[in-house]
KOLFI-508774 format. One record per residue (C-alpha): residue number from 1; y, x, z; residue in three letters. Coordinates in steps of 0.2 Angstrom, whole numbers. Last residue first. Example, Ala and Ser with C-alpha at 12.3 -4.5 7.8 and 13.67 -1.06 7.14 Angstrom:
BEGIN
n/yy/xx/zz/res
2/-5/68/36/ser
1/-22/62/39/ala
***
This chain:
BEGIN
n/yy/xx/zz/res
346/-199/-1349/-490/unk
345/-193/-1362/-476/unk
344/-186/-1350/-462/unk
343/-168/-1353/-466/unk
342/-165/-1360/-449/unk
341/-159/-1375/-454/unk
340/-170/-1376/-469/unk
339/-171/-1366/-485/unk
338/-177/-1348/-487/unk
337/-169/-1330/-483/unk
336/-184/-1328/-472/unk
335/-177/-1332/-455/unk
334/-189/-1332/-441/unk
333/-180/-1320/-431/unk
332/-164/-1332/-428/unk
331/-150/-1327/-439/unk
330/-135/-1318/-436/unk
329/-127/-1307/-451/unk
328/-117/-1291/-448/unk
327/-105/-1286/-461/unk
326/-100/-1267/-459/unk
325/-82/-1262/-461/unk
324/-83/-1247/-450/unk
323/-85/-1260/-435/unk
322/-94/-1277/-435/unk
321/-86/-1291/-443/unk
320/-99/-1306/-439/unk
319/-106/-1318/-450/unk
318/-116/-1331/-441/unk
317/-127/-1343/-455/unk
316/-130/-1360/-453/unk
315/-142/-1366/-468/unk
314/-139/-1383/-473/unk
313/-123/-1386/-485/unk
312/-129/-1372/-497/unk
311/-128/-1360/-484/unk
310/-115/-1366/-470/unk
309/-105/-1351/-464/unk
308/-101/-1348/-447/unk
307/-88/-1337/-443/unk
306/-86/-1320/-432/unk
305/-72/-1311/-424/unk
304/-77/-1300/-409/unk
303/-68/-1304/-392/unk
302/-84/-1302/-380/unk
301/-83/-1318/-373/unk
300/-80/-1325/-392/unk
299/-96/-1317/-396/unk
298/-105/-1327/-383/unk
297/-98/-1342/-388/unk
296/-102/-1339/-407/unk
295/-120/-1337/-402/unk
294/-122/-1352/-392/unk
293/-114/-1362/-406/unk
292/-126/-1354/-418/unk
291/-141/-1356/-408/unk
290/-155/-1343/-411/unk
289/-169/-1342/-399/unk
288/-171/-1324/-401/unk
287/-159/-1317/-413/unk
286/-163/-1307/-429/unk
285/-153/-1294/-438/unk
284/-146/-1295/-455/unk
283/-137/-1281/-461/unk
282/-122/-1281/-476/unk
281/-117/-1264/-478/unk
280/-100/-1264/-489/unk
279/-100/-1256/-506/unk
278/-106/-1269/-516/unk
277/-92/-1280/-507/unk
276/-78/-1271/-515/unk
275/-84/-1276/-532/unk
274/-100/-1274/-541/unk
273/-109/-1290/-540/unk
272/-124/-1298/-543/unk
271/-133/-1300/-527/unk
270/-151/-1296/-522/unk
269/-158/-1301/-505/unk
268/-170/-1290/-495/unk
267/-184/-1297/-484/unk
266/-190/-1297/-467/unk
265/-200/-1314/-463/unk
264/-210/-1305/-469/unk
263/-230/-1300/-472/unk
262/-222/-1284/-481/unk
261/-205/-1286/-487/unk
260/-201/-1304/-495/unk
259/-189/-1302/-510/unk
258/-176/-1315/-510/unk
257/-168/-1319/-527/unk
256/-149/-1325/-527/unk
255/-146/-1338/-540/unk
254/-132/-1331/-554/unk
253/-114/-1330/-548/unk
252/-99/-1341/-540/unk
251/-101/-1344/-521/unk
250/-85/-1351/-514/unk
249/-93/-1366/-505/unk
248/-112/-1363/-504/unk
247/-122/-1371/-518/unk
246/-130/-1388/-518/unk
245/-142/-1392/-533/unk
244/-145/-1384/-549/unk
243/-141/-1366/-553/unk
242/-149/-1362/-535/unk
241/-139/-1353/-522/unk
240/-153/-1344/-513/unk
239/-168/-1342/-522/unk
238/-184/-1339/-513/unk
237/-202/-1330/-511/unk
236/-199/-1316/-523/unk
235/-213/-1306/-522/unk
234/-212/-1287/-516/unk
233/-223/-1276/-530/unk
232/-213/-1261/-523/unk
231/-208/-1250/-537/unk
230/-211/-1262/-552/unk
229/-202/-1278/-540/unk
228/-187/-1266/-537/unk
227/-185/-1262/-555/unk
226/-187/-1280/-561/unk
225/-175/-1287/-550/unk
224/-162/-1273/-554/unk
223/-164/-1277/-573/unk
222/-160/-1295/-570/unk
221/-148/-1293/-558/unk
220/-136/-1281/-567/unk
219/-122/-1274/-557/unk
218/-131/-1274/-540/unk
217/-126/-1280/-523/unk
216/-139/-1278/-507/unk
215/-142/-1291/-494/unk
214/-152/-1283/-481/unk
213/-163/-1293/-469/unk
212/-170/-1296/-453/unk
211/-168/-1280/-442/unk
210/-177/-1287/-424/unk
209/-173/-1293/-408/unk
208/-155/-1295/-404/unk
207/-151/-1305/-390/unk
206/-132/-1308/-390/unk
205/-127/-1297/-375/unk
204/-122/-1303/-357/unk
203/-103/-1303/-354/unk
202/-97/-1287/-347/unk
201/-90/-1286/-330/unk
200/-98/-1271/-325/unk
199/-101/-1259/-340/unk
198/-118/-1261/-349/unk
197/-127/-1246/-357/unk
196/-142/-1254/-368/unk
195/-158/-1248/-361/unk
194/-170/-1232/-365/unk
193/-188/-1234/-360/unk
192/-197/-1232/-377/unk
191/-186/-1215/-379/unk
190/-192/-1210/-397/unk
189/-207/-1201/-405/unk
188/-212/-1207/-422/unk
187/-201/-1196/-432/unk
186/-216/-1191/-443/unk
185/-219/-1172/-436/unk
184/-213/-1177/-419/unk
183/-194/-1182/-414/unk
182/-185/-1198/-417/unk
181/-179/-1210/-430/unk
180/-193/-1223/-426/unk
179/-205/-1218/-439/unk
178/-221/-1228/-437/unk
177/-220/-1237/-455/unk
176/-219/-1218/-463/unk
175/-204/-1218/-471/unk
174/-198/-1221/-488/unk
173/-178/-1221/-493/unk
172/-166/-1228/-504/unk
171/-148/-1221/-510/unk
170/-142/-1233/-524/unk
169/-137/-1224/-538/unk
168/-133/-1241/-548/unk
167/-152/-1244/-547/unk
166/-161/-1234/-538/unk
165/-159/-1215/-532/unk
164/-172/-1207/-521/unk
163/-176/-1200/-503/unk
162/-192/-1198/-496/unk
161/-197/-1197/-478/unk
160/-188/-1185/-466/unk
159/-203/-1175/-462/unk
158/-200/-1168/-445/unk
157/-200/-1150/-440/unk
156/-187/-1140/-448/unk
155/-172/-1149/-440/unk
154/-177/-1163/-453/unk
153/-190/-1156/-466/unk
152/-186/-1162/-483/unk
151/-190/-1173/-498/unk
150/-183/-1176/-514/unk
149/-181/-1190/-527/unk
148/-173/-1193/-545/unk
147/-181/-1210/-551/unk
146/-192/-1214/-565/unk
145/-200/-1225/-563/unk
144/-216/-1216/-567/unk
143/-209/-1201/-558/unk
142/-206/-1212/-543/unk
141/-225/-1217/-543/unk
140/-230/-1199/-543/unk
139/-218/-1193/-529/unk
138/-225/-1207/-518/unk
137/-242/-1202/-521/unk
136/-239/-1185/-517/unk
135/-229/-1190/-501/unk
134/-242/-1201/-494/unk
133/-238/-1213/-481/unk
132/-250/-1225/-480/unk
131/-241/-1239/-470/unk
130/-224/-1237/-477/unk
129/-208/-1242/-469/unk
128/-192/-1246/-482/unk
127/-176/-1237/-480/unk
126/-157/-1242/-481/unk
125/-142/-1233/-488/unk
124/-126/-1241/-492/unk
123/-119/-1240/-511/unk
122/-109/-1224/-516/unk
121/-90/-1226/-521/unk
120/-81/-1231/-505/unk
119/-61/-1235/-509/unk
118/-51/-1222/-500/unk
117/-44/-1227/-483/unk
116/-61/-1224/-474/unk
115/-62/-1205/-477/unk
114/-48/-1204/-467/unk
113/-55/-1210/-451/unk
112/-66/-1195/-453/unk
111/-85/-1198/-452/unk
110/-97/-1198/-438/unk
109/-116/-1204/-441/unk
108/-124/-1220/-435/unk
107/-143/-1221/-438/unk
106/-148/-1240/-434/unk
105/-166/-1244/-431/unk
104/-183/-1253/-435/unk
103/-199/-1248/-427/unk
102/-216/-1259/-428/unk
101/-217/-1266/-415/unk
100/-201/-1258/-407/unk
99/-185/-1265/-415/unk
98/-166/-1262/-416/unk
97/-167/-1245/-408/unk
96/-150/-1236/-410/unk
95/-150/-1218/-417/unk
94/-137/-1206/-415/unk
93/-134/-1194/-430/unk
92/-129/-1176/-431/unk
91/-118/-1166/-443/unk
90/-132/-1168/-456/unk
89/-146/-1166/-445/unk
88/-148/-1165/-425/unk
87/-155/-1182/-423/unk
86/-153/-1191/-409/unk
85/-163/-1205/-402/unk
84/-166/-1220/-390/unk
83/-148/-1228/-390/unk
82/-149/-1246/-386/unk
81/-145/-1263/-394/unk
80/-140/-1276/-383/unk
79/-129/-1285/-396/unk
78/-111/-1285/-390/unk
77/-112/-1271/-377/unk
76/-123/-1259/-385/unk
75/-119/-1262/-403/unk
74/-100/-1260/-398/unk
73/-104/-1244/-386/unk
72/-110/-1235/-403/unk
71/-95/-1240/-412/unk
70/-84/-1233/-400/unk
69/-95/-1217/-398/unk
68/-95/-1215/-418/unk
67/-76/-1218/-420/unk
66/-74/-1219/-439/unk
65/-93/-1221/-441/unk
64/-105/-1218/-455/unk
63/-119/-1228/-460/unk
62/-138/-1229/-458/unk
61/-151/-1243/-461/unk
60/-168/-1242/-454/unk
59/-187/-1247/-457/unk
58/-188/-1264/-468/unk
57/-206/-1266/-466/unk
56/-222/-1265/-475/unk
55/-219/-1258/-492/unk
54/-232/-1256/-506/unk
53/-229/-1243/-518/unk
52/-232/-1251/-535/unk
51/-236/-1240/-545/unk
50/-247/-1225/-544/unk
49/-253/-1229/-561/unk
48/-272/-1224/-565/unk
47/-274/-1209/-576/unk
46/-286/-1215/-591/unk
45/-271/-1215/-603/unk
44/-265/-1197/-598/unk
43/-249/-1197/-590/unk
42/-235/-1190/-600/unk
41/-218/-1183/-588/unk
40/-205/-1191/-579/unk
39/-197/-1181/-566/unk
38/-197/-1181/-547/unk
37/-188/-1168/-539/unk
36/-193/-1157/-525/unk
35/-210/-1160/-528/unk
34/-224/-1165/-517/unk
33/-243/-1162/-510/unk
32/-255/-1172/-500/unk
31/-271/-1164/-495/unk
30/-273/-1171/-477/unk
29/-255/-1173/-472/unk
28/-254/-1156/-463/unk
27/-261/-1148/-478/unk
26/-250/-1155/-491/unk
25/-236/-1151/-480/unk
24/-240/-1132/-481/unk
23/-240/-1135/-499/unk
22/-223/-1143/-498/unk
21/-216/-1128/-487/unk
20/-222/-1116/-501/unk
19/-214/-1124/-515/unk
18/-197/-1124/-504/unk
17/-194/-1140/-495/unk
16/-174/-1142/-491/unk
15/-169/-1140/-472/unk
14/-151/-1140/-477/unk
13/-148/-1143/-494/unk
12/-141/-1159/-491/unk
11/-148/-1175/-500/unk
10/-161/-1178/-486/unk
9/-153/-1194/-479/unk
8/-143/-1202/-493/unk
7/-124/-1196/-493/unk
6/-109/-1209/-491/unk
5/-116/-1222/-483/unk
4/-124/-1209/-471/unk
3/-143/-1205/-472/unk
2/-157/-1208/-461/unk
1/-172/-1199/-454/unk
***
């Protein structure tokens, strides 16, 4: 249900849908049909636009790991995130549950340690959840953008959402909102009883409860913001680092628009930049009863490197150096990317 940081899910030819497959899928989804490639085409003036595609959630993120078992153990031990599914797809992906209602997860795959030595060339992968998942409508909308798109059957049984390329070749995806990265036609069947593995003597984990936000770098902020809003209709609910007023020490660049996902507080923050940070996954996770001092103390017990950043002199953000170069930001579950001590004023 997810792609790696090197290749978006569904980019492989394995399990790719033929026209016959797509027609069969159309029947299964109540008359929905799709195409293996979304291309721009003329639309009669009387035909209503399929845009925007309304997104309800941040469904998942995915990335490769130099030591998959070690990374999975780190997330279980430090953040209390359990394994609740496995995908026999694209070399295999271990699925970690971040939230259950609605589902949100991480999909981790194995990469050779040597591949981390070379600078990455592809931006991180993330996926939205859609309430009314309709392949035909999604492909119609992506054809209007236009955006190169593809859809596959994972393991021959599970629809793997719709994968497509965003600005700067960003590997993006739409999934059914109920998809948890597991089995079933929509990937909605996961082990709901799964609990994080803990060893005797391990300190308690930081209580992560949600996938809160994605911070994403784009080479041209103005055009990328227009693109994301045209595609999804996500509203801008706040601007971080305003041109007039207090700014975070060390930040240089235009104000950062915060786009609300669904009803919030999940959000996507767009930052202009094309350096190494553009290829580093930045994942925000919501913590129950967030107290930055307590979180830092608990991370210290686990021997984890982290720091507290005071955004704009007000909002405390805990930034964690997670395995495989991933930057994890820990905030209160109410954090919406806005102002105030908890960043929940949007």
